[in-house]
Structure formats: C-alpha cells, structure tokens
N, C-alpha and C positions, 0 to 999 in steps of 0.2 A: 915738520908737520904743516899740513895745509890748514887754512882756517876752518874748513868744513869738519876736519877730524878734531881740532881744538875745541869746536862748539859742541860736539856731542861727547868730549871726553868725561864730563861731569855726570851725565846720564848712564854712561857704560859704568863707571865707578860705582854709582848709586846701586846698579843693578847687580853688580858684583857684591856689594856690601850686603844686599838683601838676600843673595844666596847663601852668604857666609853667615849670616844670622840664623837662618834655617838649619844650616848644618850645626851650628853651635847649639842650638835648640835641641836637635836629635841627640847630640852627645851628651848634653847636660841632664836631659831628662832620663837617658838610658843609663847613666851613671848613678843617678839617684836611685832609680827602681832596682839597679843591680846591687847596690848598697843595702837598700831595704830587704831585698831577698837574703842576702848574706846575714842581716842582723836578726831575721826570723828564723834562719836556720841554726844560729847560735844560742838565741835566747827567745824562745817561742812565747813566752810569758809576757815579753814587752810589746806584742804585735800592735795593741791599741796606741801606745805611745809613738811607736815608731811610724805607724801610719799616719798619724797626725802631722808629725814633723817631715814626713816624706810628701805629703800633699802641699804643705806649706812650702817646701823648697821646689817643689815642681811648679807652684803658681808663681814664685818669684822668678825662676829661670824663664817660664813662658812670658810673664809680663815684660820682662826685659827684651826678650826675643820679638814681642809684637811691637813694642816701642821702637827698636831698631828697624823693624820692617817699615813701620809707619814713617820714620825720619827718611829712610830711603825712598819710599814712595814719594813723599813731597819733594824730595830732591829731584826725582825723575819729571815729576808733573808740576811742580811748583815754579 
C-alpha cells in the first residue's frame, strides 16, 4: 500500500462505520415496531403499555446510532 492510501484508510473505515450504524438503526427500529404490531395483534388491551416500551426502545436504539454516527464523523473530521 502506498502512503497516500494508508493516510486515508481511517477516514474510509469511519465512513463505512457511519453507514453501518445507519443500517443498524433501520433494522433495530424496524424489529421493535414489528414486535409492537405483533403484540397489539395478540393482546389489544395492552396497547398503552406496549407503546410506552416501544418508544423507550426506539429512543435507546436511535441514541446509540446517533452516538456511533457522531464518533464516525469525529474520526473523519477530527
């Protein structure tokens, strides 16, 4: 590898990490809401409790993904 290639290898890796964090966010939120819909279909009377925990779970997944994206952004521009 040339020195020019290795100099940008960290930036390329950080950009790939940013893309993977976005993909992980989509999969995570999709699974959470799919489970929510299945739970509502099985027990409609628990909709309020399920909605609360669904939103908490989605917020945690999004928080982790935003943190990962910020770390990748700092690796690219830091």
